[in-house]
N, C-alpha and C positions, 0 to 999 in steps of 0.2 A: 504493500498500500504506500503510496506517496503522500507524505505530510508537507504542508506548506504553513509556516509559521511566519508572521510579521512582528517586528519588534521595532518600537520606538525607543531610542537611546540618547542619553547623553553623549555629544561629540566630544569625548575626552581620551587622552592617551591610553592605551591599555583595555579599553573596553572590547574591542574586537578579539583580543587576545584571551580575555577572561571568558568570553562567550564561547570560543572555540575549544578552550580547555575544558569547559564543562562538558561539551559534546564528547571529547576525546576521553576524559576521565569514564563516562559511562558507555563508552563504545558505541556511540552512535555515529554512523558514516553521514557526513553532509555530501549531498549530491551536488548542490550549488548553494551559493551565497553571494547575494549583492548588497551593497550598502552605499547610501549617498546621502546628501542633506535633504532635509525635509523643508516643509513651508515655513518652519521656524527656526530662526538662527540658533546655533548651538544645538541643535537635535537633529538626528539622523534617522533614517529609516532602513531597517533590513529586513530582506525576505531571504528565509532559510528553506531548502527543499531538502527533505530527508526521505529516505527509504525505511519503513518501519514495518513490523509484524502485525501491528493492531493499533487500534485508536487508543488503548491504554498506554502505550509508549508515548504517544504525543501528549496526551494528559501529563504524564510523569514530567515530560521535557517542559511544558508550559509552567508546571508547579516550581520546576528547578530554576528556570529562567527568571520567573517572578521574583525569585528571593535575592537576585544580583542587584547591587546597589545602584548601578548607572542604568539600569533597564526601567524605563518609566511605563511601558505598557507592552504586554504580550497577547497576541491573538492566534489562535488555530483558525485559518482560514481553509483548511483542507477540505470541508464538506458544503463551503459555501459556494454560491454563483460568484466567480470572479473574472476579472480582466487581468490578464497575464501576457508579458512579452519578454523576449529574449533578443539579442543582438549576437549576430555572428559575422565574422570577417573570413572570408575563404580566398586563399590564394590558389588558383587553379592553373595547370599548366595549358597554355592556349598557342596554336598555331594559325597561320593565316588559313590554313584549309578548315579548322574547326571553329573559328571565332563566331562564324554566323550561326552555327549549331548550338553553341553553348549560349549565345545571345537569346536564341529562340526559347531556350528552357528557363533563362531568367525572368523574362516577361510576365509569364503566368503566376510567378510567385511573388511579384512586385518586389524584386531585388533590384540593385543597382550596381553597375560597373564603377568603381571609384579609382580605379587605377589600371592603367594598361602599360605593359612593357614588351619587349619584343617576344617573350617567350611565355608571358602569364597576363592573366586578369585577376583583379582583387575584387570581390564581389561582396556587398553589403546586403545582408538580409535581415529584417526583423519578422516577428510573429510569435506564435506560441511554439513552445518546444518541439512538438510533433511535426509541424510545418517546416522547421529549420532541419529537423533530422531527414524528413522526407527530401529536401533539397540537397543535402550533403550526400545523401546515397546517390543522387542523380549525378553529382559531380564526379565522384568516385572514379567512373571509368576514364575521365579526362586526366585524372591524376592530381590530387591535392597535394600542393606543396606546403602549405600553412594552413591552420585553423585556429581561430580563437573565438570562443563563446563567453557571453558574459553570465549566463545564468538567468534563471527567472526573476522578474519584479513583479509583484502581484498588488492588486487592490480588490476588496469586494465590489461587486457591481453596484450601481444605482447610487442610492442614498445611504446605504449601508457604510459605516465607518470602521477603520480599523482601531480607532482609539475612541472611548466612551466618554472622555472628559477632554477639557482643553488643557493644554499643557502649558505650564508657567515656570519661566526658569527663574530660581530665586540666587 
């Protein structure tokens, strides 16, 4: 089962290290983790994706994360309707003979060529993890030289919020 946990944290040195150590100590494997500034200065938002055996493990994770000092809010959004995105940069071997073919595959995925060299194309694609995975599979026969994925970033859909209260920095 895939678990998705969002965290709102103080943007301070060592916070990320303490969070990853908590996962390591309990032998939880992080599939992806994204972190960046939120709408409030000094506050960051994290999205952690983990594979777990059952919902009980996610419940334990959220309880343990809630005990951390610099974590302001923890939400398990695994079973909610969410909006999620991931970014991937893919450098593919490309010759003058197969560039048109590669470009014809890029268009339906709404990806974009962001760099061209004599023997390669660098492609940017955003979307849900499954879409990016499918695109990567299509590019494998051409020869992937480099690949970088950001990991999932997610919010609950609509008016649902990942935080039930306003955050105030003291």
